[in-house]
C-alpha positions in Angstrom: 11.4 108.2 189.9 14.4 109.2 187.8 16.4 106.1 188.6 13.5 103.8 187.6 13.1 105.7 184.3 16.8 105.4 183.6 16.8 101.6 184.3 13.5 101.1 182.4 12.4 103.9 180.1 8.9 102.3 179.8 8.3 102.8 183.6 6.6 106.1 183.0 3.8 104.6 181.0 3.1 101.6 183.4 -0.3 102.0 185.0 0.9 101.4 188.5 3.7 103.9 188.1 1.3 106.5 186.6 -1.1 105.9 189.4 1.5 106.4 192.1 2.9 109.5 190.5 -0.5 111.1 189.9 -1.6 110.3 193.5 1.6 111.8 194.9 1.0 115.0 192.9 -2.6 115.2 194.0 -1.6 114.7 197.7 1.1 117.4 197.2 -1.5 119.8 196.0 -0.5 119.8 192.3 -3.6 118.5 190.5 -2.7 120.2 187.2 0.5 118.3 187.0 -1.3 115.1 187.9 -3.9 115.8 185.2 -1.2 116.5 182.6 0.6 113.3 183.4 -2.5 111.1 183.3 -3.7 112.7 180.1 -0.4 112.1 178.4 -0.5 108.3 179.2 -4.2 107.4 179.8 -4.8 106.2 176.3 -2.2 103.4 176.8 -4.1 102.2 179.9 -7.8 102.6 178.9 -9.1 100.0 181.3 -7.2 101.1 184.5 -10.2 102.6 186.3 -8.2 103.9 189.3 -6.2 106.1 187.1 -9.4 107.7 185.8 -10.6 108.2 189.4 -7.5 110.2 190.0 -8.1 112.2 186.8 -11.6 113.0 188.0 -10.3 114.1 191.4 -7.7 116.3 189.6 -10.4 117.9 187.4 -12.6 118.4 190.4 -9.7 120.2 192.3 -9.2 122.3 189.2 -12.9 123.3 189.0 -13.5 121.7 185.6 -17.0 120.3 186.0 -17.5 119.2 182.4 -14.3 117.2 182.4 -15.2 115.8 185.9 -18.6 114.6 184.6 -17.0 113.0 181.5 -14.3 111.2 183.4 -16.6 110.1 186.2 -18.8 108.5 183.6 -15.7 106.7 182.2 -15.0 105.4 185.7 -18.5 104.1 186.0 -18.3 102.4 182.6 -14.9 100.8 183.4 -16.0 99.7 186.8 -19.8 99.7 187.4 -19.3 98.6 190.9 -16.7 101.2 191.9 -16.6 101.5 195.6 -15.5 105.0 196.7 -15.4 103.9 200.4 -12.5 101.5 199.5 -10.5 103.9 197.3 -7.5 105.3 199.1 -7.9 103.1 202.2 -4.2 102.1 202.0 -3.2 105.6 202.8 -2.1 105.6 206.4 -2.1 109.3 206.9 -5.5 110.6 207.9 -4.8 113.9 206.1 -4.0 112.2 202.9 -7.1 110.0 203.1 -9.1 113.1 203.6 -7.7 114.7 200.5 -8.8 111.7 198.5 -12.2 111.5 200.2 -12.8 115.3 199.5 -11.7 114.8 195.9 -14.1 111.8 195.4 -16.9 113.9 196.8 -16.2 116.9 194.6 -15.9 114.6 191.6 -19.3 113.1 192.4 -17.9 109.6 192.9 -18.6 109.4 196.6 -22.1 109.9 197.8 -22.8 111.6 201.1 
């Protein structure tokens, strides 16, 4: 948020903040902005697999299959035991959970 950035300018590059902001953008239907934000800062958090999961979802929603495949492979390298069934379970709203589930499926990270 703006207040957090004013109090601590490094907030925008913190992995947890990036994750929360990107997830918010995906849930609001703005995967391109989520993608742009993650791409700007992903190199500073190369081992934060959940951020790459969101990037794969964003690419999937943007119909960029080559990028989806590349990022999904990165997710699997970072976390070989990635469990799609657990990703997004903290979301209380069923509609929001469904957006995440659909994104994981489209990104090939959730088998059916």
